[in-house]
Every structure is written in structure tokens, then in C-alpha cells.
Predicted model as a PDB file, atoms N, CA, C, CB and O in Angstrom, pLDDT in the B-factor column:
MODEL        1                                                                  
ATOM      1  N   MET A   1    -100.772 360.527 146.866  1.00 55.00           N  
ATOM      2  CA  MET A   1    -100.622 361.581 146.374  1.00 55.00           C  
ATOM      3  C   MET A   1    -100.474 362.331 147.848  1.00 55.00           C  
ATOM      4  CB  MET A   1    -101.739 361.944 145.323  1.00 55.00           C  
ATOM      5  O   MET A   1    -101.186 361.828 148.716  1.00 55.00           O  
ATOM      6  N   PRO A   2     -99.616 363.516 148.287  1.00 62.00           N  
ATOM      7  CA  PRO A   2     -99.552 363.628 149.496  1.00 62.00           C  
ATOM      8  C   PRO A   2    -100.077 364.907 149.742  1.00 62.00           C  
ATOM      9  CB  PRO A   2     -98.348 363.378 149.968  1.00 62.00           C  
ATOM     10  O   PRO A   2    -100.142 365.753 148.850  1.00 62.00           O  
ATOM     11  N   GLU A   3    -100.521 365.138 151.093  1.00 71.00           N  
ATOM     12  CA  GLU A   3    -101.169 365.673 151.797  1.00 71.00           C  
ATOM     13  C   GLU A   3    -100.799 367.445 151.367  1.00 71.00           C  
ATOM     14  CB  GLU A   3    -100.878 365.030 153.214  1.00 71.00           C  
ATOM     15  O   GLU A   3     -99.690 367.969 151.256  1.00 71.00           O  
ATOM     16  N   GLU A   4    -102.033 368.003 151.210  1.00 85.00           N  
ATOM     17  CA  GLU A   4    -101.592 369.699 151.368  1.00 85.00           C  
ATOM     18  C   GLU A   4    -101.340 370.034 152.543  1.00 85.00           C  
ATOM     19  CB  GLU A   4    -102.608 370.761 150.986  1.00 85.00           C  
ATOM     20  O   GLU A   4    -102.121 369.597 153.389  1.00 85.00           O  
ATOM     21  N   MET A   5    -100.530 370.648 152.876  1.00 88.00           N  
ATOM     22  CA  MET A   5     -99.943 371.309 154.515  1.00 88.00           C  
ATOM     23  C   MET A   5    -100.731 372.606 154.386  1.00 88.00           C  
ATOM     24  CB  MET A   5     -97.895 371.691 154.769  1.00 88.00           C  
ATOM     25  O   MET A   5    -100.631 373.425 153.472  1.00 88.00           O  
ATOM     26  N   ILE A   6    -101.585 372.663 155.523  1.00 92.00           N  
ATOM     27  CA  ILE A   6    -102.454 373.786 155.912  1.00 92.00           C  
ATOM     28  C   ILE A   6    -101.604 374.664 156.709  1.00 92.00           C  
ATOM     29  CB  ILE A   6    -103.730 373.353 156.704  1.00 92.00           C  
ATOM     30  O   ILE A   6    -100.754 374.166 157.449  1.00 92.00           O  
ATOM     31  N   THR A   7    -101.722 375.637 156.643  1.00 93.00           N  
ATOM     32  CA  THR A   7    -100.866 376.803 157.808  1.00 93.00           C  
ATOM     33  C   THR A   7    -102.286 377.872 157.812  1.00 93.00           C  
ATOM     34  CB  THR A   7     -98.889 377.854 156.970  1.00 93.00           C  
ATOM     35  O   THR A   7    -103.224 378.117 157.054  1.00 93.00           O  
ATOM     36  N   VAL A   8    -101.815 378.298 159.097  1.00 94.00           N  
ATOM     37  CA  VAL A   8    -102.801 379.464 159.714  1.00 94.00           C  
ATOM     38  C   VAL A   8    -102.041 380.552 160.269  1.00 94.00           C  
ATOM     39  CB  VAL A   8    -103.757 378.947 160.906  1.00 94.00           C  
ATOM     40  O   VAL A   8    -100.906 380.286 160.665  1.00 94.00           O  
ATOM     41  N   PRO A   9    -102.512 381.856 160.378  1.00 96.00           N  
ATOM     42  CA  PRO A   9    -101.476 382.880 161.096  1.00 96.00           C  
ATOM     43  C   PRO A   9    -101.726 382.792 162.469  1.00 96.00           C  
ATOM     44  CB  PRO A   9    -101.610 384.443 160.666  1.00 96.00           C  
ATOM     45  O   PRO A   9    -102.876 382.768 162.907  1.00 96.00           O  
ATOM     46  N   CYS A  10    -100.772 382.743 163.151  1.00 95.00           N  
ATOM     47  CA  CYS A  10    -100.768 383.091 164.756  1.00 95.00           C  
ATOM     48  C   CYS A  10    -101.681 384.436 164.881  1.00 95.00           C  
ATOM     49  CB  CYS A  10     -99.040 383.417 165.412  1.00 95.00           C  
ATOM     50  O   CYS A  10    -101.657 385.523 164.303  1.00 95.00           O  
ATOM     51  N   PRO A  11    -102.400 383.933 165.779  1.00 93.00           N  
ATOM     52  CA  PRO A  11    -103.559 385.062 166.230  1.00 93.00           C  
ATOM     53  C   PRO A  11    -102.880 386.064 167.091  1.00 93.00           C  
ATOM     54  CB  PRO A  11    -104.888 384.402 167.144  1.00 93.00           C  
ATOM     55  O   PRO A  11    -103.471 387.086 167.442  1.00 93.00           O  
ATOM     56  N   ASN A  12    -101.667 385.806 167.439  1.00 93.00           N  
ATOM     57  CA  ASN A  12    -101.036 387.131 168.008  1.00 93.00           C  
ATOM     58  C   ASN A  12    -100.161 387.870 167.208  1.00 93.00           C  
ATOM     59  CB  ASN A  12    -100.290 386.899 169.167  1.00 93.00           C  
ATOM     60  O   ASN A  12    -100.169 389.101 167.182  1.00 93.00           O  
ATOM     61  N   CYS A  13     -99.244 387.017 166.414  1.00 95.00           N  
ATOM     62  CA  CYS A  13     -97.825 387.708 165.727  1.00 95.00           C  
ATOM     63  C   CYS A  13     -97.897 387.588 164.335  1.00 95.00           C  
ATOM     64  CB  CYS A  13     -96.371 386.987 166.160  1.00 95.00           C  
ATOM     65  O   CYS A  13     -97.044 388.122 163.626  1.00 95.00           O  
ATOM     66  N   GLY A  14     -98.982 386.832 163.790  1.00 94.00           N  
ATOM     67  CA  GLY A  14     -99.050 386.422 162.611  1.00 94.00           C  
ATOM     68  C   GLY A  14     -98.349 385.816 161.779  1.00 94.00           C  
ATOM     69  O   GLY A  14     -98.514 385.950 160.566  1.00 94.00           O  
ATOM     70  N   LYS A  15     -97.355 384.966 162.371  1.00 95.00           N  
ATOM     71  CA  LYS A  15     -96.344 383.815 161.681  1.00 95.00           C  
ATOM     72  C   LYS A  15     -96.981 382.840 161.256  1.00 95.00           C  
ATOM     73  CB  LYS A  15     -95.318 383.182 162.522  1.00 95.00           C  
ATOM     74  O   LYS A  15     -97.872 382.473 162.022  1.00 95.00           O  
ATOM     75  N   ASP A  16     -96.865 382.210 160.229  1.00 94.00           N  
ATOM     76  CA  ASP A  16     -97.754 381.133 159.620  1.00 94.00           C  
ATOM     77  C   ASP A  16     -97.273 379.964 160.537  1.00 94.00           C  
ATOM     78  CB  ASP A  16     -97.529 380.849 157.870  1.00 94.00           C  
ATOM     79  O   ASP A  16     -96.121 379.854 160.957  1.00 94.00           O  
ATOM     80  N   VAL A  17     -98.067 379.302 160.734  1.00 94.00           N  
ATOM     81  CA  VAL A  17     -98.263 377.596 161.659  1.00 94.00           C  
ATOM     82  C   VAL A  17     -98.621 377.120 160.795  1.00 94.00           C  
ATOM     83  CB  VAL A  17     -99.296 377.176 162.952  1.00 94.00           C  
ATOM     84  O   VAL A  17     -99.397 377.535 159.934  1.00 94.00           O  
ATOM     85  N   MET A  18     -97.820 375.643 160.953  1.00 93.00           N  
ATOM     86  CA  MET A  18     -98.550 374.242 160.194  1.00 93.00           C  
ATOM     87  C   MET A  18     -99.520 373.947 160.833  1.00 93.00           C  
ATOM     88  CB  MET A  18     -97.788 372.905 160.082  1.00 93.00           C  
ATOM     89  O   MET A  18     -99.249 373.952 162.034  1.00 93.00           O  
ATOM     90  N   TRP A  19    -100.580 373.676 160.616  1.00 91.00           N  
ATOM     91  CA  TRP A  19    -101.825 373.280 161.123  1.00 91.00           C  
ATOM     92  C   TRP A  19    -101.258 371.651 161.230  1.00 91.00           C  
ATOM     93  CB  TRP A  19    -103.296 373.691 160.040  1.00 91.00           C  
ATOM     94  O   TRP A  19    -101.133 371.245 160.075  1.00 91.00           O  
ATOM     95  N   ASP A  20    -100.953 370.801 162.017  1.00 90.00           N  
ATOM     96  CA  ASP A  20    -100.713 369.399 162.369  1.00 90.00           C  
ATOM     97  C   ASP A  20    -100.400 369.114 163.702  1.00 90.00           C  
ATOM     98  CB  ASP A  20     -99.716 368.879 161.632  1.00 90.00           C  
ATOM     99  O   ASP A  20    -100.293 370.004 164.546  1.00 90.00           O  
ATOM    100  N   GLU A  21    -100.237 367.850 163.956  1.00 89.00           N  
ATOM    101  CA  GLU A  21     -99.790 367.394 165.304  1.00 89.00           C  
ATOM    102  C   GLU A  21     -98.481 367.829 165.726  1.00 89.00           C  
ATOM    103  CB  GLU A  21     -99.791 365.983 165.381  1.00 89.00           C  
ATOM    104  O   GLU A  21     -98.224 367.740 166.926  1.00 89.00           O  
ATOM    105  N   LEU A  22     -97.396 368.398 164.736  1.00 88.00           N  
ATOM    106  CA  LEU A  22     -96.194 368.784 165.192  1.00 88.00           C  
ATOM    107  C   LEU A  22     -96.210 370.337 165.359  1.00 88.00           C  
ATOM    108  CB  LEU A  22     -95.128 368.284 164.271  1.00 88.00           C  
ATOM    109  O   LEU A  22     -95.114 370.884 165.486  1.00 88.00           O  
ATOM    110  N   SER A  23     -97.086 370.933 165.367  1.00 90.00           N  
ATOM    111  CA  SER A  23     -97.408 372.124 166.028  1.00 90.00           C  
ATOM    112  C   SER A  23     -98.300 372.065 167.245  1.00 90.00           C  
ATOM    113  CB  SER A  23     -97.975 372.948 165.115  1.00 90.00           C  
ATOM    114  O   SER A  23     -99.526 372.152 167.177  1.00 90.00           O  
ATOM    115  N   PRO A  24     -97.527 371.893 168.503  1.00 91.00           N  
ATOM    116  CA  PRO A  24     -98.253 371.588 169.743  1.00 91.00           C  
ATOM    117  C   PRO A  24     -99.043 372.692 170.264  1.00 91.00           C  
ATOM    118  CB  PRO A  24     -97.348 371.166 170.773  1.00 91.00           C  
ATOM    119  O   PRO A  24     -99.810 372.569 171.218  1.00 91.00           O  
ATOM    120  N   TRP A  25     -98.772 374.185 169.382  1.00 93.00           N  
ATOM    121  CA  TRP A  25     -99.217 375.413 170.539  1.00 93.00           C  
ATOM    122  C   TRP A  25    -100.291 375.974 169.189  1.00 93.00           C  
ATOM    123  CB  TRP A  25     -97.546 376.881 171.302  1.00 93.00           C  
ATOM    124  O   TRP A  25    -100.617 377.146 169.003  1.00 93.00           O  
ATOM    125  N   ARG A  26    -100.808 374.491 168.151  1.00 92.00           N  
ATOM    126  CA  ARG A  26    -101.589 375.592 167.199  1.00 92.00           C  
ATOM    127  C   ARG A  26    -103.181 376.124 167.777  1.00 92.00           C  
ATOM    128  CB  ARG A  26    -101.837 374.784 165.565  1.00 92.00           C  
ATOM    129  O   ARG A  26    -103.959 375.352 168.339  1.00 92.00           O  
ATOM    130  N   PRO A  27    -103.442 377.410 167.547  1.00 94.00           N  
ATOM    131  CA  PRO A  27    -103.047 378.019 166.163  1.00 94.00           C  
ATOM    132  C   PRO A  27    -101.710 379.010 166.248  1.00 94.00           C  
ATOM    133  CB  PRO A  27    -104.374 378.926 165.578  1.00 94.00           C  
ATOM    134  O   PRO A  27    -101.073 379.483 165.307  1.00 94.00           O  
ATOM    135  N   PHE A  28    -101.484 379.177 167.731  1.00 95.00           N  
ATOM    136  CA  PHE A  28    -100.342 379.627 167.927  1.00 95.00           C  
ATOM    137  C   PHE A  28     -98.972 379.116 167.579  1.00 95.00           C  
ATOM    138  CB  PHE A  28    -100.401 379.771 168.925  1.00 95.00           C  
ATOM    139  O   PHE A  28     -98.701 377.929 167.763  1.00 95.00           O  
ATOM    140  N   CYS A  29     -97.871 380.181 166.955  1.00 95.00           N  
ATOM    141  CA  CYS A  29     -96.583 379.752 166.847  1.00 95.00           C  
ATOM    142  C   CYS A  29     -95.620 379.052 167.930  1.00 95.00           C  
ATOM    143  CB  CYS A  29     -96.056 380.761 166.485  1.00 95.00           C  
ATOM    144  O   CYS A  29     -94.777 378.187 167.691  1.00 95.00           O  
ATOM    145  N   SER A  30     -95.930 379.607 169.147  1.00 95.00           N  
ATOM    146  CA  SER A  30     -95.131 379.313 170.220  1.00 95.00           C  
ATOM    147  C   SER A  30     -95.940 378.920 171.435  1.00 95.00           C  
ATOM    148  CB  SER A  30     -94.276 380.429 170.494  1.00 95.00           C  
ATOM    149  O   SER A  30     -97.144 378.815 171.201  1.00 95.00           O  
ATOM    150  N   LYS A  31     -95.538 378.662 172.755  1.00 95.00           N  
ATOM    151  CA  LYS A  31     -95.922 378.599 173.971  1.00 95.00           C  
ATOM    152  C   LYS A  31     -96.175 380.206 174.417  1.00 95.00           C  
ATOM    153  CB  LYS A  31     -94.848 377.774 174.789  1.00 95.00           C  
ATOM    154  O   LYS A  31     -97.136 380.610 175.072  1.00 95.00           O  
ATOM    155  N   ARG A  32     -95.137 380.961 173.926  1.00 96.00           N  
ATOM    156  CA  ARG A  32     -95.002 382.186 174.432  1.00 96.00           C  
ATOM    157  C   ARG A  32     -96.391 383.393 173.869  1.00 96.00           C  
ATOM    158  CB  ARG A  32     -93.417 382.596 173.937  1.00 96.00           C  
ATOM    159  O   ARG A  32     -97.002 384.199 174.570  1.00 96.00           O  
ATOM    160  N   CYS A  33     -96.521 383.154 172.602  1.00 95.00           N  
ATOM    161  CA  CYS A  33     -97.663 383.691 172.087  1.00 95.00           C  
ATOM    162  C   CYS A  33     -98.944 383.252 172.508  1.00 95.00           C  
ATOM    163  CB  CYS A  33     -97.620 383.568 170.875  1.00 95.00           C  
ATOM    164  O   CYS A  33     -99.866 384.065 172.442  1.00 95.00           O  
ATOM    165  N   GLN A  34     -99.229 381.742 173.064  1.00 95.00           N  
ATOM    166  CA  GLN A  34    -100.107 381.640 173.583  1.00 95.00           C  
ATOM    167  C   GLN A  34    -100.404 382.022 174.856  1.00 95.00           C  
ATOM    168  CB  GLN A  34    -100.254 380.813 173.403  1.00 95.00           C  
ATOM    169  O   GLN A  34    -101.554 381.909 175.280  1.00 95.00           O  
ATOM    170  N   LEU A  35     -99.597 382.422 175.463  1.00 94.00           N  
ATOM    171  CA  LEU A  35     -99.585 382.676 176.851  1.00 94.00           C  
ATOM    172  C   LEU A  35     -99.962 384.229 177.104  1.00 94.00           C  
ATOM    173  CB  LEU A  35     -98.156 382.288 177.435  1.00 94.00           C  
ATOM    174  O   LEU A  35    -100.714 384.648 177.984  1.00 94.00           O  
ATOM    175  N   ILE A  36     -99.218 385.037 176.066  1.00 94.00           N  
ATOM    176  CA  ILE A  36     -99.646 386.672 175.616  1.00 94.00           C  
ATOM    177  C   ILE A  36    -101.080 386.561 175.273  1.00 94.00           C  
ATOM    178  CB  ILE A  36     -98.757 387.371 174.152  1.00 94.00           C  
ATOM    179  O   ILE A  36    -101.918 387.403 175.593  1.00 94.00           O  
ATOM    180  N   ASP A  37    -101.285 385.638 174.702  1.00 93.00           N  
ATOM    181  CA  ASP A  37    -103.086 385.554 174.287  1.00 93.00           C  
ATOM    182  C   ASP A  37    -104.142 385.371 175.513  1.00 93.00           C  
ATOM    183  CB  ASP A  37    -103.433 384.064 173.248  1.00 93.00           C  
ATOM    184  O   ASP A  37    -105.093 386.126 175.714  1.00 93.00           O  
ATOM    185  N   LEU A  38    -103.854 384.398 176.181  1.00 92.00           N  
ATOM    186  CA  LEU A  38    -104.329 384.069 177.557  1.00 92.00           C  
ATOM    187  C   LEU A  38    -104.215 385.359 178.803  1.00 92.00           C  
ATOM    188  CB  LEU A  38    -103.388 382.748 178.000  1.00 92.00           C  
ATOM    189  O   LEU A  38    -105.143 385.754 179.508  1.00 92.00           O  
ATOM    190  N   GLY A  39    -102.830 385.832 178.809  1.00 92.00           N  
ATOM    191  CA  GLY A  39    -102.836 386.866 179.604  1.00 92.00           C  
ATOM    192  C   GLY A  39    -103.739 388.190 179.427  1.00 92.00           C  
ATOM    193  O   GLY A  39    -104.128 388.901 180.353  1.00 92.00           O  
ATOM    194  N   GLU A  40    -104.059 388.428 177.718  1.00 90.00           N  
ATOM    195  CA  GLU A  40    -105.009 389.281 177.505  1.00 90.00           C  
ATOM    196  C   GLU A  40    -106.490 389.147 177.586  1.00 90.00           C  
ATOM    197  CB  GLU A  40    -104.773 389.609 176.530  1.00 90.00           C  
ATOM    198  O   GLU A  40    -107.302 390.065 177.702  1.00 90.00           O  
ATOM    199  N   TRP A  41    -106.772 387.584 177.489  1.00 86.00           N  
ATOM    200  CA  TRP A  41    -108.129 387.287 177.675  1.00 86.00           C  
ATOM    201  C   TRP A  41    -108.519 387.542 179.513  1.00 86.00           C  
ATOM    202  CB  TRP A  41    -108.342 385.569 177.055  1.00 86.00           C  
ATOM    203  O   TRP A  41    -109.518 387.982 180.081  1.00 86.00           O  
ATOM    204  N   ALA A  42    -107.436 387.118 179.924  1.00 86.00           N  
ATOM    205  CA  ALA A  42    -107.526 387.056 181.540  1.00 86.00           C  
ATOM    206  C   ALA A  42    -107.452 388.558 182.254  1.00 86.00           C  
ATOM    207  CB  ALA A  42    -106.178 386.102 182.149  1.00 86.00           C  
ATOM    208  O   ALA A  42    -107.817 388.616 183.428  1.00 86.00           O  
ATOM    209  N   ALA A  43    -107.050 389.633 181.675  1.00 86.00           N  
ATOM    210  CA  ALA A  43    -106.716 391.031 181.957  1.00 86.00           C  
ATOM    211  C   ALA A  43    -108.370 392.113 181.108  1.00 86.00           C  
ATOM    212  CB  ALA A  43    -104.763 391.345 181.019  1.00 86.00           C  
ATOM    213  O   ALA A  43    -108.702 393.298 181.089  1.00 86.00           O  
ATOM    214  N   GLU A  44    -108.927 390.836 180.564  1.00 84.00           N  
ATOM    215  CA  GLU A  44    -110.272 391.325 180.047  1.00 84.00           C  
ATOM    216  C   GLU A  44    -110.053 392.679 179.051  1.00 84.00           C  
ATOM    217  CB  GLU A  44    -111.278 391.716 181.415  1.00 84.00           C  
ATOM    218  O   GLU A  44    -110.916 393.552 178.955  1.00 84.00           O  
ATOM    219  N   GLU A  45    -108.678 392.718 178.280  1.00 83.00           N  
ATOM    220  CA  GLU A  45    -108.258 393.225 177.276  1.00 83.00           C  
ATOM    221  C   GLU A  45    -109.107 393.061 176.160  1.00 83.00           C  
ATOM    222  CB  GLU A  45    -107.136 392.831 177.099  1.00 83.00           C  
ATOM    223  O   GLU A  45    -109.688 393.949 175.537  1.00 83.00           O  
ATOM    224  N   LYS A  46    -109.126 391.745 175.951  1.00 79.00           N  
ATOM    225  CA  LYS A  46    -110.060 390.975 174.769  1.00 79.00           C  
ATOM    226  C   LYS A  46    -111.340 390.435 175.528  1.00 79.00           C  
ATOM    227  CB  LYS A  46    -109.186 389.535 173.968  1.00 79.00           C  
ATOM    228  O   LYS A  46    -111.317 389.853 176.612  1.00 79.00           O  
ATOM    229  N   ARG A  47    -112.653 390.780 174.642  1.00 79.00           N  
ATOM    230  CA  ARG A  47    -113.810 390.659 174.957  1.00 79.00           C  
ATOM    231  C   ARG A  47    -114.629 390.053 173.879  1.00 79.00           C  
ATOM    232  CB  ARG A  47    -114.212 391.796 175.368  1.00 79.00           C  
ATOM    233  O   ARG A  47    -114.465 390.602 172.789  1.00 79.00           O  
ATOM    234  N   ILE A  48    -115.588 388.924 173.901  1.00 80.00           N  
ATOM    235  CA  ILE A  48    -116.711 388.686 173.118  1.00 80.00           C  
ATOM    236  C   ILE A  48    -117.866 389.767 173.458  1.00 80.00           C  
ATOM    237  CB  ILE A  48    -117.171 387.217 173.356  1.00 80.00           C  
ATOM    238  O   ILE A  48    -118.440 389.781 174.547  1.00 80.00           O  
ATOM    239  N   PRO A  49    -118.095 390.514 172.588  1.00 81.00           N  
ATOM    240  CA  PRO A  49    -119.409 391.487 172.588  1.00 81.00           C  
ATOM    241  C   PRO A  49    -120.641 390.880 172.893  1.00 81.00           C  
ATOM    242  CB  PRO A  49    -119.663 392.136 171.260  1.00 81.00           C  
ATOM    243  O   PRO A  49    -121.079 390.030 172.117  1.00 81.00           O  
ATOM    244  N   SER A  50    -121.404 391.256 174.132  1.00 77.00           N  
ATOM    245  CA  SER A  50    -122.545 390.714 174.198  1.00 77.00           C  
ATOM    246  C   SER A  50    -123.806 391.977 174.043  1.00 77.00           C  
ATOM    247  CB  SER A  50    -122.511 389.875 175.559  1.00 77.00           C  
ATOM    248  O   SER A  50    -123.669 393.178 173.807  1.00 77.00           O  
ATOM    249  N   GLU A  51    -125.115 391.122 174.291  1.00 75.00           N  
ATOM    250  CA  GLU A  51    -126.381 392.371 174.222  1.00 75.00           C  
ATOM    251  C   GLU A  51    -126.323 392.731 175.718  1.00 75.00           C  
ATOM    252  CB  GLU A  51    -128.235 391.786 173.681  1.00 75.00           C  
ATOM    253  O   GLU A  51    -126.379 391.867 176.593  1.00 75.00           O  
ATOM    254  N   GLY A  52    -126.199 394.140 175.986  1.00 68.00           N  
ATOM    255  CA  GLY A  52    -126.655 394.296 177.366  1.00 68.00           C  
ATOM    256  C   GLY A  52    -125.562 394.103 178.728  1.00 68.00           C  
ATOM    257  O   GLY A  52    -124.445 393.636 178.506  1.00 68.00           O  
ATOM    258  N   ASP A  53    -125.812 394.346 179.608  1.00 63.00           N  
ATOM    259  CA  ASP A  53    -125.035 394.304 180.889  1.00 63.00           C  
ATOM    260  C   ASP A  53    -125.315 393.174 181.605  1.00 63.00           C  
ATOM    261  CB  ASP A  53    -125.268 395.424 181.749  1.00 63.00           C  
ATOM    262  O   ASP A  53    -125.084 393.287 182.809  1.00 63.00           O  
ATOM    263  N   LEU A  54    -125.725 392.158 181.253  1.00 61.00           N  
ATOM    264  CA  LEU A  54    -126.321 391.008 182.166  1.00 61.00           C  
ATOM    265  C   LEU A  54    -125.129 390.343 183.078  1.00 61.00           C  
ATOM    266  CB  LEU A  54    -127.046 389.763 181.162  1.00 61.00           C  
ATOM    267  O   LEU A  54    -124.015 390.163 182.585  1.00 61.00           O  
ATOM    268  N   THR A  55    -125.395 390.025 184.290  1.00 63.00           N  
ATOM    269  CA  THR A  55    -124.370 389.364 185.055  1.00 63.00           C  
ATOM    270  C   THR A  55    -124.600 388.296 184.709  1.00 63.00           C  
ATOM    271  CB  THR A  55    -124.273 389.462 186.401  1.00 63.00           C  
ATOM    272  O   THR A  55    -125.338 388.021 183.763  1.00 63.00           O  
ATOM    273  N   ASP A  56    -123.888 387.334 185.560  1.00 61.00           N  
ATOM    274  CA  ASP A  56    -123.746 385.403 185.122  1.00 61.00           C  
ATOM    275  C   ASP A  56    -125.162 384.906 185.764  1.00 61.00           C  
ATOM    276  CB  ASP A  56    -122.049 384.265 186.160  1.00 61.00           C  
ATOM    277  O   ASP A  56    -125.573 383.748 185.694  1.00 61.00           O  
ATOM    278  N   SER A  57    -125.854 386.023 186.422  1.00 61.00           N  
ATOM    279  CA  SER A  57    -126.813 385.171 187.316  1.00 61.00           C  
ATOM    280  C   SER A  57    -128.066 385.695 186.449  1.00 61.00           C  
ATOM    281  CB  SER A  57    -126.839 385.541 189.207  1.00 61.00           C  
ATOM    282  O   SER A  57    -129.039 384.994 186.172  1.00 61.00           O  
ATOM    283  N   ASP A  58    -127.907 386.901 186.104  1.00 57.00           N  
ATOM    284  CA  ASP A  58    -129.409 387.491 185.576  1.00 57.00           C  
ATOM    285  C   ASP A  58    -130.062 386.327 184.484  1.00 57.00           C  
ATOM    286  CB  ASP A  58    -129.177 389.209 184.622  1.00 57.00           C  
ATOM    287  O   ASP A  58    -129.496 385.610 183.659  1.00 57.00           O  
ATOM    288  N   ASP A  59    -131.336 386.451 184.816  1.00 60.00           N  
ATOM    289  CA  ASP A  59    -131.916 385.618 183.730  1.00 60.00           C  
ATOM    290  C   ASP A  59    -131.665 384.018 183.602  1.00 60.00           C  
ATOM    291  CB  ASP A  59    -131.430 386.210 182.521  1.00 60.00           C  
ATOM    292  O   ASP A  59    -131.835 383.275 182.635  1.00 60.00           O  
ATOM    293  N   TRP A  60    -131.146 383.718 185.073  1.00 61.00           N  
ATOM    294  CA  TRP A  60    -130.976 382.069 184.989  1.00 61.00           C  
ATOM    295  C   TRP A  60    -131.555 381.480 186.513  1.00 61.00           C  
ATOM    296  CB  TRP A  60    -129.074 381.574 184.731  1.00 61.00           C  
ATOM    297  O   TRP A  60    -131.428 382.069 187.587  1.00 61.00           O  
ATOM    298  N   SER A  61    -132.024 380.545 186.356  1.00 61.00           N  
ATOM    299  CA  SER A  61    -132.371 379.398 187.711  1.00 61.00           C  
ATOM    300  C   SER A  61    -132.438 378.382 187.079  1.00 61.00           C  
ATOM    301  CB  SER A  61    -133.758 379.477 188.661  1.00 61.00           C  
ATOM    302  O   SER A  61    -132.659 378.204 185.881  1.00 61.00           O  
ATOM    303  N   GLU A  62    -132.187 377.484 188.127  1.00 65.00           N  
ATOM    304  CA  GLU A  62    -132.023 376.180 188.408  1.00 65.00           C  
ATOM    305  C   GLU A  62    -133.549 375.436 187.970  1.00 65.00           C  
ATOM    306  CB  GLU A  62    -131.559 376.050 190.035  1.00 65.00           C  
ATOM    307  O   GLU A  62    -133.629 374.432 187.263  1.00 65.00           O  
ATOM    308  N   GLU A  63    -134.384 375.966 188.395  1.00 64.00           N  
ATOM    309  CA  GLU A  63    -135.682 375.622 188.431  1.00 64.00           C  
ATOM    310  C   GLU A  63    -136.841 376.870 188.656  1.00 64.00           C  
ATOM    311  CB  GLU A  63    -135.721 374.606 189.507  1.00 64.00           C  
ATOM    312  O   GLU A  63    -136.629 377.697 189.542  1.00 64.00           O  
ATOM    313  N   GLN A  64    -137.750 376.939 188.033  1.00 57.00           N  
ATOM    314  CA  GLN A  64    -138.796 378.131 188.216  1.00 57.00           C  
ATOM    315  C   GLN A  64    -139.453 377.291 189.134  1.00 57.00           C  
ATOM    316  CB  GLN A  64    -139.763 378.771 186.854  1.00 57.00           C  
ATOM    317  O   GLN A  64    -139.700 376.094 188.983  1.00 57.00           O  
ATOM    318  N   ARG A  65    -139.774 378.160 190.306  1.00 52.00           N  
ATOM    319  CA  ARG A  65    -140.616 377.927 191.065  1.00 52.00           C  
ATOM    320  C   ARG A  65    -142.130 378.881 191.095  1.00 52.00           C  
ATOM    321  CB  ARG A  65    -139.850 377.934 192.154  1.00 52.00           C  
ATOM    322  O   ARG A  65    -143.012 378.615 191.912  1.00 52.00           O  
TER     323      ARG A  65                                                      
ENDMDL                                                                          
END                                                                             
């Protein structure tokens, strides 16, 4: 029985992308879309929402003394 081909939309342009080894940039359709997305994250145009305004060092320590 042949395997069903799974496709996902490219997160950048929405084009259908086959989810297999033949699609090296999955879930993106191309290297271009992958780099556009990376650039948006690097420029902080995309962010993961968080609670409060904690910095990387707030509430963290290697050892409680």
C-alpha cells in the first residue's frame, strides 16, 4: 500500500510543502523563505509571548548560597 503524502503550508508564503526527505528546507518551501523567517526572528519582528519583563538572568542562579 503506498504511503500517503503529507503536505504542510510554508510558514512564510503558504505554498504546500511535501514533508519528506526530498524537501530539505521543510517546513519551508525554499531556502529563501527559511532565511526570511530567520531574519524576522533575528530582528525581533516575531516573538514568543512571555509573562512579565524578566531578563535572562532574573530568577536564575547556578547555586543557592
